[in-house]
Every structure is written in C-alpha cells, then in structure tokens.
C-alpha positions as CSV (number, residue, x, y, z in Angstrom):
1,M,97.9,58.5,75.6
2,E,100.5,57.0,77.8
3,N,102.2,55.2,75.0
4,I,103.3,58.2,73.4
5,V,106.1,60.2,75.1
6,Y,106.8,63.5,73.9
7,D,110.1,65.1,74.0
8,A,108.6,68.2,75.5
9,I,105.0,69.5,76.7
10,V,104.5,73.2,76.6
11,I,102.0,74.5,79.1
12,G,100.1,77.6,77.7
13,A,100.0,79.0,74.1
14,G,101.0,82.7,75.2
15,V,103.7,84.2,73.6
16,G,106.4,82.3,75.6
17,G,104.7,79.1,74.8
18,L,104.4,79.6,71.2
19,S,108.2,80.5,70.8
20,A,109.2,77.6,73.0
21,A,107.1,75.2,71.1
22,L,108.0,76.6,67.6
23,K,111.7,76.5,68.4
24,L,111.7,73.0,69.8
25,S,109.7,71.6,66.8
26,S,111.9,73.2,64.6
27,Y,114.6,71.4,65.8
28,G,112.9,68.0,65.1
29,K,111.7,67.4,68.7
30,K,108.0,66.2,69.2
31,V,106.2,68.6,71.4
32,L,102.5,68.9,72.5
33,L,101.5,72.4,73.3
34,L,98.4,72.7,75.5
35,D,96.0,76.0,76.2
36,K,92.9,76.2,78.2
37,Q,91.5,78.8,75.9
38,P,90.2,78.2,72.4
39,V,92.7,80.1,70.7
40,P,96.6,81.1,71.0
41,G,98.1,84.2,72.4
42,G,97.3,84.1,76.3
43,C,96.9,87.6,77.6
44,A,98.2,89.0,74.2
45,T,95.1,87.6,72.4
46,T,92.9,89.4,69.9
47,F,88.9,89.2,70.3
48,C,86.1,90.5,68.0
49,R,82.9,92.4,69.0
50,R,80.1,93.0,66.1
51,G,82.6,93.6,63.4
52,F,85.3,95.3,65.4
53,T,88.6,93.3,66.2
54,F,90.3,94.4,69.4
55,E,93.9,93.7,71.0
56,A,93.0,92.3,74.4
57,S,96.2,93.8,76.0
58,M,98.7,94.9,73.7
59,H,99.7,98.3,72.3
60,C,102.4,96.9,70.0
61,I,105.4,94.5,69.7
62,S,108.9,95.5,69.5
63,A,111.6,93.7,67.7
64,L,109.3,93.1,64.8
65,G,110.9,95.5,62.3
66,E,113.2,94.1,59.5
67,G,116.5,93.0,60.9
68,L,115.2,92.5,64.4
69,E,115.5,89.6,66.8
70,M,111.7,88.7,66.5
71,R,111.5,89.4,62.6
72,N,114.7,87.4,62.0
73,F,113.7,84.5,63.9
74,L,110.2,84.4,62.1
75,E,111.8,84.6,59.0
76,D,114.4,81.9,59.3
77,L,111.2,79.6,60.0
78,G,109.4,80.9,57.2
79,V,106.4,82.1,59.3
80,D,106.7,85.6,58.3
81,K,105.2,84.5,54.8
82,K,102.0,83.8,56.5
83,V,101.3,87.1,57.7
84,N,101.5,90.6,56.4
85,F,103.4,93.1,58.4
86,I,102.5,97.0,58.5
87,E,105.4,99.4,59.4
88,L,104.6,101.9,62.2
89,K,105.2,105.1,61.2
90,N,106.0,106.3,64.9
91,F,105.5,104.7,68.2
92,C,103.7,107.6,70.6
93,H,102.4,110.9,71.0
94,I,103.5,111.9,74.5
95,I,101.9,114.8,76.4
96,Y,102.6,116.5,79.6
97,P,101.4,119.7,81.1
98,D,103.8,121.8,79.0
99,H,105.3,119.2,76.6
100,D,103.8,117.8,73.5
101,F,105.9,115.5,71.1
102,I,106.0,112.7,68.9
103,V,108.4,109.5,69.4
104,D,109.4,108.4,65.9
105,F,111.6,105.6,66.5
106,N,114.6,107.9,66.2
107,R,117.2,108.2,68.8
108,D,118.5,111.6,67.6
109,N,115.4,113.1,67.0
110,F,114.4,112.3,70.7
111,L,117.7,113.7,72.0
112,N,117.3,116.8,70.0
113,Y,113.8,117.6,71.3
114,L,115.3,117.2,74.9
115,K,118.2,119.5,74.2
116,T,115.8,122.2,72.4
117,H,113.5,122.3,75.5
118,F,116.1,121.7,78.3
119,T,119.0,123.9,77.3
120,A,120.4,124.0,80.6
121,E,120.9,120.2,80.4
122,N,122.4,120.0,76.9
123,E,125.9,119.0,77.8
124,N,124.4,116.3,80.4
125,L,122.1,114.8,77.8
126,E,124.9,114.4,75.5
127,K,126.8,112.5,78.4
128,L,123.7,110.6,79.2
129,F,122.9,109.4,75.3
130,S,126.5,108.5,75.1
131,R,126.6,106.3,78.0
132,L,123.4,104.7,76.6
133,D,125.4,103.8,73.4
134,K,128.0,102.2,75.6
135,F,126.0,100.3,77.6
136,Y,123.8,99.0,74.4
137,K,127.0,98.0,72.8
138,Q,128.1,95.8,75.8
139,F,124.5,94.5,76.3
140,D,124.7,93.3,72.6
141,D,128.2,91.8,73.1
142,F,126.7,89.9,76.2
143,C,124.0,88.5,74.4
144,I,125.6,87.1,71.6
145,S,128.5,85.7,73.6
146,E,128.9,82.0,73.4
147,W,130.6,82.0,76.8
148,P,129.1,79.5,79.2
149,A,126.9,81.2,81.7
150,I,129.0,80.5,84.7
151,L,132.2,82.1,82.9
152,Q,130.2,85.1,81.7
153,L,129.4,86.1,85.2
154,L,132.7,85.6,86.5
155,I,134.1,88.0,83.8
156,S,131.2,90.4,83.6
157,P,132.6,92.9,86.0
158,F,135.9,93.2,83.7
159,V,134.1,92.8,80.3
160,Y,130.8,94.2,80.9
161,P,131.1,96.9,83.6
162,E,128.2,98.6,82.3
163,I,125.8,96.0,82.9
164,I,127.1,95.4,86.2
165,E,126.9,99.1,87.4
166,I,123.4,99.8,85.8
167,S,121.8,96.4,87.1
168,S,122.2,98.1,90.5
169,L,120.6,101.2,90.0
170,S,116.7,102.4,89.8
171,V,115.9,104.5,86.8
172,D,115.9,107.7,89.0
173,E,119.2,106.8,90.4
174,F,120.6,106.4,86.9
175,L,119.1,109.4,85.3
176,G,120.0,111.4,88.3
177,K,123.7,110.8,87.5
178,Y,123.3,113.2,84.4
179,I,119.9,115.1,84.5
180,K,118.7,117.4,87.2
181,D,115.8,118.9,85.8
182,E,113.0,116.7,87.1
183,K,110.8,117.5,84.3
184,A,113.6,116.3,81.7
185,K,113.9,113.1,83.7
186,S,110.1,112.4,84.0
187,I,109.8,112.6,80.1
188,I,113.0,110.5,79.6
189,S,111.5,108.0,82.1
190,D,107.9,108.0,80.6
191,L,108.2,104.2,79.4
192,W,107.9,103.2,83.3
193,K,104.1,102.6,82.7
194,F,104.7,100.1,80.3
195,V,106.2,97.7,83.0
196,G,104.2,99.1,85.9
197,V,106.9,100.1,88.3
198,P,107.7,104.1,88.7
199,P,111.3,105.2,88.3
200,K,112.3,105.4,91.7
201,R,111.8,101.6,92.1
202,L,112.0,100.5,88.5
203,S,115.3,98.5,87.3
204,A,117.2,100.9,85.1
205,L,118.5,97.7,83.4
206,Y,115.2,96.6,82.3
207,F,114.0,100.0,81.4
208,L,117.1,100.8,79.1
209,I,116.3,97.7,77.2
210,I,112.9,98.5,76.6
211,L,113.5,102.3,75.9
212,R,115.8,101.2,73.0
213,S,113.3,98.6,71.9
214,Y,110.3,101.2,71.7
215,F,111.9,104.8,71.2
216,F,114.9,104.1,69.0
217,A,113.9,100.9,67.1
218,K,111.1,100.5,64.3
219,T,108.6,98.0,64.6
220,C,105.4,96.5,62.8
221,Y,101.8,95.6,63.3
222,V,100.4,92.6,61.9
223,E,97.4,92.7,59.4
224,G,94.3,91.6,60.8
225,G,95.8,91.6,64.4
226,Y,98.3,90.2,66.3
227,M,96.4,86.8,66.8
228,Q,97.3,86.3,62.9
229,L,101.0,86.3,63.9
230,F,100.1,83.7,66.8
231,K,98.0,81.3,64.6
232,A,100.6,81.4,62.0
233,I,103.4,80.3,64.6
234,A,100.9,77.5,65.9
235,D,100.1,76.3,62.3
236,K,104.1,75.9,61.8
237,I,104.3,74.0,64.9
238,C,101.7,71.5,63.6
239,A,103.5,71.7,60.1
240,N,106.9,70.6,62.1
241,G,105.0,67.5,63.1
242,S,104.1,68.4,66.8
243,E,100.7,69.1,68.2
244,V,98.6,72.0,69.6
245,K,95.6,71.2,71.6
246,Y,93.0,74.1,72.9
247,N,90.4,73.9,75.4
248,T,92.7,71.8,77.5
249,F,93.7,72.9,80.8
250,V,96.6,71.2,82.8
251,E,95.8,70.4,86.5
252,K,99.0,68.8,87.2
253,I,102.7,68.4,86.5
254,L,103.6,64.7,87.1
255,T,107.1,63.8,88.5
256,E,109.1,60.9,89.9
257,G,112.1,61.5,92.0
258,R,112.3,65.2,91.2
259,K,112.2,64.4,87.7
260,V,109.5,65.5,85.4
261,K,107.3,62.9,83.9
262,G,104.6,64.4,82.1
263,I,101.0,66.3,83.0
264,L,97.7,65.6,83.7
265,T,94.6,67.5,82.4
266,N,91.3,68.5,84.3
267,K,89.6,66.0,81.9
268,G,91.9,63.0,83.3
269,E,94.0,62.7,80.4
270,K,97.6,61.9,81.0
271,F,100.4,62.9,78.9
272,L,103.8,61.7,79.2
273,A,107.0,63.7,78.2
274,H,110.7,63.9,78.8
275,S,110.8,67.5,79.4
276,V,107.8,70.2,80.2
277,I,108.0,74.1,79.8
278,S,105.4,75.9,81.5
279,D,104.4,79.3,80.1
280,A,101.5,79.4,82.7
281,N,102.4,81.9,85.4
282,A,105.3,80.9,87.9
283,L,103.0,80.8,91.1
284,L,100.2,78.6,89.3
285,T,103.1,76.4,88.0
286,L,105.0,75.7,91.0
287,E,102.5,76.4,94.1
288,E,99.6,74.5,92.9
289,M,100.4,72.2,89.7
290,L,103.2,70.3,90.9
291,D,102.5,67.1,92.4
292,D,105.7,67.2,94.8
293,I,104.1,68.9,98.0
294,P,107.4,69.5,99.5
295,L,108.5,71.6,96.6
296,R,105.1,73.5,96.3
297,K,105.7,74.5,100.0
298,Y,109.3,75.6,99.3
299,Y,108.1,77.7,96.1
300,K,105.2,79.2,98.1
301,K,107.5,80.6,100.9
302,R,109.9,81.8,98.4
303,F,107.6,83.5,96.4
304,S,105.8,85.2,99.4
305,R,108.8,87.3,99.6
306,L,108.5,88.6,95.8
307,E,106.2,91.6,94.8
308,K,103.7,91.1,92.2
309,S,103.2,93.8,89.5
310,I,100.0,96.2,89.3
311,S,97.3,95.2,87.0
312,V,95.3,97.2,84.4
313,F,92.0,98.5,83.7
314,Q,91.0,98.8,79.9
315,I,88.1,99.8,77.8
316,Y,87.7,98.4,74.2
317,L,85.6,100.9,71.8
318,G,84.2,100.6,68.6
319,L,83.5,103.8,67.0
320,N,81.1,104.7,64.3
321,I,83.6,107.1,62.8
322,T,87.5,106.8,62.9
323,A,89.2,107.7,65.9
324,K,91.5,110.0,63.5
325,S,88.5,112.3,62.9
326,L,88.0,113.2,66.2
327,G,91.8,114.1,66.6
328,M,93.6,110.9,67.3
329,N,96.9,111.8,65.3
330,S,99.0,109.0,66.2
331,F,98.7,105.2,67.0
332,I,99.3,105.8,70.8
333,L,98.4,108.9,72.7
334,A,100.1,108.9,76.2
335,T,98.9,111.5,78.5
336,N,100.3,112.7,81.8
337,N,98.6,115.5,83.7
338,R,101.6,115.6,86.1
339,Y,105.6,115.0,86.1
340,N,105.6,113.2,89.4
341,H,105.5,109.5,88.1
342,D,105.2,108.2,91.9
343,E,102.0,110.2,92.4
344,S,100.5,108.8,89.2
345,F,101.6,105.3,90.2
346,N,99.8,105.8,93.5
347,Y,96.7,107.2,91.8
348,S,96.4,104.0,89.9
349,L,97.1,101.9,93.1
350,K,94.5,103.6,95.3
351,G,91.9,103.6,92.3
352,D,91.7,107.5,91.7
353,Y,90.3,107.3,88.2
354,D,90.3,111.4,88.0
355,N,93.9,111.6,88.1
356,C,95.4,108.1,86.8
357,L,97.4,108.5,83.7
358,L,95.7,107.4,80.6
359,E,97.1,105.5,77.4
360,I,95.1,105.6,74.2
361,V,95.6,103.2,71.3
362,D,94.2,103.3,67.8
363,H,95.1,100.3,66.1
364,S,92.6,100.5,63.5
365,Q,94.8,103.8,62.4
366,V,97.7,101.4,61.2
367,D,95.2,98.4,60.1
368,P,91.6,99.9,59.2
369,S,90.7,96.3,58.4
370,L,90.1,95.9,62.3
371,A,86.9,98.0,61.9
372,P,84.1,98.3,59.4
373,Q,84.7,100.7,56.7
374,G,84.5,104.4,58.0
375,K,84.7,103.1,61.7
376,G,87.5,102.8,64.2
377,T,88.7,101.0,67.3
378,L,90.1,102.5,70.5
379,L,91.8,100.8,73.5
380,V,92.1,102.9,76.8
381,M,94.4,101.7,79.5
382,T,95.4,102.6,82.8
383,L,97.4,100.9,85.6
384,D,95.1,99.7,88.4
385,G,95.5,97.9,91.7
386,Y,93.6,94.4,92.2
387,D,92.4,95.5,95.8
388,N,90.3,98.1,94.0
389,W,87.8,95.6,92.8
390,K,88.0,92.6,95.5
391,G,85.2,92.2,97.9
392,L,82.6,93.6,95.6
393,T,79.1,92.0,95.0
394,E,78.5,91.4,91.4
395,E,76.2,94.1,91.1
396,A,78.3,96.3,93.0
397,Y,81.2,95.2,90.7
398,Q,79.2,95.9,87.4
399,Q,78.3,99.2,88.7
400,K,81.6,100.4,89.6
401,K,82.7,99.1,86.3
402,R,80.5,100.9,84.3
403,A,81.1,104.1,86.6
404,V,84.7,104.2,86.0
405,A,84.5,103.4,82.2
406,Q,82.4,106.7,81.6
407,K,84.6,108.8,83.8
408,I,87.6,107.6,81.9
409,I,85.8,108.3,78.6
410,Q,85.0,111.6,79.7
411,R,88.5,112.4,80.4
412,C,89.7,111.2,77.0
413,E,87.3,113.7,75.7
414,K,89.8,116.4,76.6
415,Y,92.2,114.9,73.6
416,L,89.2,113.5,71.5
417,P,86.4,115.9,71.9
418,R,82.8,114.3,71.8
419,L,84.2,110.7,71.9
420,S,81.2,109.4,73.8
421,E,78.9,110.3,71.1
422,H,80.3,108.0,68.7
423,I,80.6,104.8,70.9
424,E,78.9,101.6,69.0
425,V,80.6,99.1,71.0
426,M,82.2,98.7,74.5
427,E,83.7,96.2,76.5
428,V,85.7,96.7,79.8
429,A,88.1,94.6,81.6
430,T,89.3,95.0,85.2
431,P,92.0,93.4,87.3
432,K,89.5,90.7,88.0
433,T,89.0,90.3,84.5
434,V,92.8,89.6,83.8
435,H,92.8,87.2,86.8
436,S,89.6,85.2,85.4
437,Y,91.0,84.9,81.9
438,T,94.7,84.1,82.6
439,L,94.8,82.9,86.3
440,V,97.4,85.3,87.0
441,P,97.0,86.0,90.6
442,E,95.8,89.5,91.3
443,G,96.0,90.1,87.6
444,A,99.6,91.0,87.9
445,I,99.7,91.4,83.9
446,Y,103.5,92.1,84.1
447,G,104.7,89.3,86.6
448,F,106.8,90.0,89.4
449,A,107.1,93.6,89.8
450,H,110.4,94.9,88.0
451,T,112.1,96.3,90.8
452,V,116.0,96.4,91.0
453,M,116.0,93.5,92.9
454,Q,113.5,91.5,90.8
455,S,115.2,92.2,87.6
456,G,118.1,91.0,85.5
457,I,120.1,88.1,87.2
458,F,117.8,88.5,90.2
459,R,114.8,87.7,88.3
460,L,113.2,84.2,88.6
461,E,115.3,81.6,87.1
462,Q,113.8,79.5,84.0
463,K,115.4,76.3,85.5
464,T,113.4,74.7,88.5
465,K,114.2,72.1,91.1
466,I,112.6,69.5,89.1
467,K,114.6,68.2,86.4
468,G,113.4,68.8,82.8
469,L,110.7,71.3,84.1
470,F,111.4,74.9,83.0
471,L,109.8,78.1,82.9
472,A,108.4,80.9,80.2
473,G,106.6,83.9,80.4
474,S,106.6,87.4,82.0
475,W,107.3,86.0,85.7
476,T,110.8,84.7,84.8
477,R,113.8,85.8,82.8
478,P,114.1,88.4,81.0
479,G,110.8,89.8,82.2
480,A,107.5,91.4,80.9
481,G,106.6,92.3,77.5
482,V,105.8,90.5,74.5
483,Q,109.3,90.5,73.1
484,A,110.8,89.5,76.4
485,C,108.1,86.6,76.8
486,F,109.3,85.4,73.3
487,I,112.9,85.6,74.4
488,S,112.0,83.6,77.5
489,G,110.5,81.0,75.3
490,L,113.2,80.5,73.0
491,D,115.7,80.3,76.0
492,A,113.6,77.9,77.7
493,A,113.3,75.6,74.4
494,E,117.2,75.9,74.5
495,L,117.4,74.6,77.9
496,A,115.1,71.9,77.3
497,F,117.1,71.0,74.2
498,K,120.2,70.7,76.0
499,Y,118.8,68.7,78.6
500,L,117.0,66.2,76.2
501,G,120.5,66.1,74.5
C-alpha cells in the first residue's frame, strides 16, 4: 500500500465525499474514496425491505432541476446519463389549523396565497418579497465572484450589504421587519424544520437560501431512489481512474509536522496521500481521528462551545395499497397543529410525541418502482432529542420505539384514515439509530445547529490546522442539507486542488 501515494484520500462516501472525489478525479487527480458502509450515500442512503425501497433520511434534493447547480455539474461530467430524473410536480402540501395549501415551486403563487389570506399584510408582503429578490441577486453575484476570499470579505459591506445585514439576523427578526401577523410569519418560516432550529434562533441567511431552493425552484427525484445517483457518481470516480473502497473504516489520519501524510484503517492498512478530505463528522475527524494529540485537545475545547443540532425519529412503512388511495395527495405532507414553532421544537426536544410536528413523505407516489405493483411506501419523520433515548436498557428501548411508532402512526390517521390497517413492512429509526449508523454524536443529523452565530462566515471553516486536511459535509460550510453537502464537497475539492498545485 505504501508504495502508492494518492493525490487525495476522501474519508466517507456521503454526499460531500462523493462530490469531492468526483471533482478531483475529473481534474485528473488520483483519488481514493473510503467508506465504512457497503454502499455510498452516508445517512442519505437507500435501503430495501421485502420488495420496498426506502430513502433512509431524504425528502428530496434541491438543485436537481434543469439548469440548476447540481444538475449542471452532473451533466458536465456525464453522470446524468446514468440515471433517470423524474420532475416533481410540487414540493409540499402544508397544513396548519386554518390553512391548507400546496407549495408548487412558484414564488408568485406562494406570494398570492399569502396576500389572499392575510390581506392586511399585502403591502408588507410585497416589500418582503422584493427584499428577497434583492438578496438573491446579491447572493448569486457573491457566489460567482472570482475575487479572492479576503478581498470579498473586505468589500462585502459595500457590494453585498444585503448579505451582511441578513447574516446577523434570525428568521424571526428578519420577517418581523415586514410582517406583523404571527400566523403569516409562521407559514413563511415553515421550512425551519428542514434544518432543525426554530425561527427565533435560526439563521436568516441560511433559511433564505433553502427557502428559494425548495419553494421557488423545481427539482427532481431519481428513478429507483437517490442511491442510483450515488452509485453513478461512484462509478464515474472509478471511470476517471480513481478508486472507491467500501467496508473500510478509517481509524487515524496520519500527519507529520502539522502536514497530512495519509490514513490508517481499522484493518491496519496504511494509505499515503498528499491531501485528505474528510466527509466524516467534524468531531470524529478532529477530536478522534487525528494522530496529533495537542490539536485534538484544541479542537475538543473549541467544539465544546458549539451547539449540535437536534436529531430525528423516523418510521418507514411498506403499504399493501398506495398511500394516494388513503388520501396522500402530494409528495410531502407537512402537518402543523400550532403556529408557535418554538413550542413545536420543544415538544420534539422533550419527546412529547402527542404534539410534535409530523412530516409524511410518499416517494413511491413519484416513483412507483419503489414498491411492488399496487403498493406504496411512506416515510414519517419528526424531530427528536437524543436525550429522549439514552440510558434505556435494550428491552426498554425496543418497547419505547414500538410505542412511539404506534402513537405517531395513529396521529397520521387523521390525514390518512385507516393507515395502520395497510402496513405490510415497518422499520423504525431513533436518534440512537442515526448515531449507530453514521457515528454522528447524539445523532445530530444537521451537524452544528444553524443558529445565527453558527452559520455563514461563522460556520466551521473547511481548512484545518493540518496542511492538506480539509472538511466536507453538514458540519462545515455552507451547512446542512444534501445540496449544501454537495457544495461543501466541491469547495473542499477546490481547496485540495489548489493545495496540490
């Protein structure tokens, strides 16, 4: 092994690791991509049970629509030819106590719904959406700018004032500048649950980015499940002359004089490289994998001051009929039994499964091939705190898991009557499941919480104090979500490419 020195080793075949390895290999660099699981995708993987195919954690991926960032990159490298894209007709069916509407990727339709139901806010809504347009224009200009990063930061207050101001605000503070009706504010900020931080603490900068990605821009599903896309990327990496190894756990990142030298696996295999990109979570990478003990202590102290995100509880259902025949009239059903998102978040944090929010996703409605003919799949998700599950005996853990799943399924029957009568297959995942599969501390599925002071330029940088070691994934910039992780991989690859010269 030691006679081969790779240009780059990528740890983890999650979304960030895949995009990093794909980009570097497309540049002609010799890359070794390693993952402890037998398949690519990380926590965004796909799995099968008795003829049903389930997305482990994903609702959908933004930016896969024609002309959008991820799609363009995949098309440039020919990966799109290996998969079939299915365009989504709409994003989500959102329900509140006295509001019920479909989000159909159309900015003006969303604005018109708000103006129709909150007439006293019409002028304010126009001002708000005009401000959004102005922000998105500056944000796009910032992203395509070729100025050096240091220069960008220096001129930002003059060239990108919208970004500077909004990056210092929470979602609630930003919307409060325009909207006074609390119900209207709650509906506009509904997407907070996709990053697990309620609006009073959620970064307005990051929220506005995902708002456009999901509410205003069309996207696609991948026939057969998103795993087909991840496999196509892995195949392309190999076709580029690089390597992908599964069932390989990286135990140590080897350094010499604060410079990366390679990695050591749990099997005792040693691989050398000029650079390393870690798509494993930042805490595992920098607190445990590094062989530099003083730096491990430095990062442990630094990370102890940062807040981790909440986790999730998920139920995977294989049905003996389609969910549409039970009343599932949209790809995603987002239910809210209150407008106060802080209360909803606290219910999840404390494990109040009678009142926590619910998201129901019907992937098989988009792609019937995910289930046997005439049958369907459902993914039911709610945010959940890791503390709700720790300290239980195995027997108590299994009993609680079954009881919570049953309670949530009964709540789903308010929207999908007699759902429980049609369940053929059921799998349940808790925050402990997320931790076990991904090694993410406390099952923090969104990485560091997307608060104002942990987003934008305040989020963990991708460069580390080890020369040649870079980070990708949800714990680092730009943040959580598949599109963000994909971008993080591309950015980490660019940093490694420049470092390699």
